[in-house]
N, C-alpha and C positions, 0 to 999 in steps of 0.2 A: 334277432334271428341269426346274425352272423356268429354269435357265440355258440349257438346250437350246431351250426354247420362245422365249426372248428372241432367241436366235440366228436361229431360223427366221422370226420375225416382224419382224426388223429390215429397214428398207427396202433396204439394200444387201446383201441375202442372195443373192449369186450363189453358184454351187456351189463355186468356188475360195475365196471368202471364208468360207463355212460350213466347208469342210474345214480351213482355217487356224485358225478359231476352235475347232473340235473338237480339233484337234491341240494347241492351246495349253491347252485345258481338260484333256486327257488327260495332258499333261506335268505340269500342276499336281497332278493326282490321283496320278501316279507319284511325285512328290517328297513329297507330303503323307503318303501312306500307305506309303511305302517299299516299293513293289512291286519284285520282282526284275525283271531285264531280260526274262526269258522271259514272265512274266505281263503285263508292260507291252506287249510285242510281240504277245502273243496277244489282249489287249484291243484294241489298235489295229487288228489284222487283222480282228477281228470287227466293229468299228465301220465300217471301210472296206467290208467285204463287205455289211453290212446297209444302209449308206448308199447303195450302188449298186443295191440290189434294188428291184423294184417298178416302178410307172409314174411318170409325172411328177407325180402327185398329191402332196399334202402328206405327207412321209414319217412325220410324227408323228401323222397323222390329227387334227390340230387343227381345230376348227370354223373356218369362214371368218370373215373380218373382216366383221361385219354392220353395215350402215348403215340408219338408219330410212327406210323407204319407205312412203308413204301416197298416197292419191289418191281420186278420185271417178270413178265410171263412170255415164254417162248414156246412155240410148237415146232418140233423137229428143228430146234436151233434158230428159228426165225421169229422175231417179234411180230405181234399181231395187234392192230388197233381195234378198239370197239368191244373188247371183252369186258363184260360186267362181272366184277369180283364181289362175292358176298361171303363174309366171315360170319358163320352161325355158331354161337357159343355151345360148347358141349355141356358144360356145367351150368347149374341153375345160377342165376344172378348175373350172367354175362350179357353183353349188349351186341346185337347184330350190327355190323358195319358194312359199308358198301364202297366200291371204287370202280373206276373204269380205266382201261389202258389207253394210252395215247399212241401216236404213230411209232414211238420207240418201244412200245410194249410195256412202258412203266405205268404203274398205278399208285394212287395215294388213297388210303382209307379215310372215311369220315363217318361220324355218327350224328345223325339228325342235323347235318350241315356243319358240324364242328369237326375240324380235322383231327384224326387220330382214332385209336382203338383201345379198349380196355385190355389190360393184361389178362392172359388166360389161354385155355385150349379151345381151338375152333375147328369145325368142319368147314372146308372151303368149297363153295359152289361157283361154277363158272358158266356164263352164258354168252354165246356168240350168235346172235340172230341177224340174218341178212335178208335183203330183198333179192329178187331174181337178178338184178343188175350188180349184185355183190356189195351194195352199200349196206353197212352195218347199222343196226338200230341202237340208238344211244341209251344210256342209263336213264336219262330223263324221260324218254319216250316209253321205255319198258316199265318204269315205276309209276307212270301216270295213272291217276284214278280213272281217267277216261281213255279207253283203248281206241287208238286211232285205226283207221282202215289200213294204214301203212304197217303198223305193228301187228295187226291181225294176220296180214299176209306173210309176215316174216317167218323164215324157216330157221329152226335151231340147228346150228352146224357143229357145235361142240360135241365131242363123244359123250355118250350117255353116262359113262362112269364119272364124269365131272359135273353133270348138270343137276342131278336129283339130290335129295336129302341123304341118300345112301352113298354120297361121293366118297371116293377113295383118298381124296386130298385132305390132309390135316395140317394145322399150323399151330405153333405156340408163340404167342405174343409175350415177350419178356417185359419185366417191370419198366424198363427204360425205352420200350419200343424197339424199332430196328428195321432192317431190310429183310424181306421174306420173298425170295424168288421161287418161281415154279418153272421147271423145264419139262414140258409135257411132250408126249409122243402122239402123233396123229394116227390116222388121217382125220381130217374134218369130215363131217357128214355132208 
């Protein structure tokens, strides 16, 4: 399986190059294990059928190539802790990533628990939910499958233009990752 992962992750992995590489690997398997011509043909037909099925997404469901992405979020020049940061891919094939600001306003993105974000164009959504006492609701609480009483009572304080899918914030994650800061203007709601 490692051989197939290397094929799909190589930079020159056009569909014709991948097909040629799979054909070469299957021929090596045919000679090494001495498959009959019928078995070899059945295996090649199966590979071709399954390689053509599905969407344009990664056929092996490999995780995206993640690059480290960090940054600072300030509102009217002041860092704010407890902001949930969501990078939503604009183009098909991207991966949604999440982060949360600490006391210094810095965030670090992660994808399904793995640090980093795939390169590409993103809409950036921000959420800052607080209770009546000003305590912010964490990313873990907001993304929980079971909504706690605490989270249900929390009020969204981030301006609407940053909260919804129609957010005005956009970001480009370069191939090597990087630092993406957001200097926002308030006021908070």
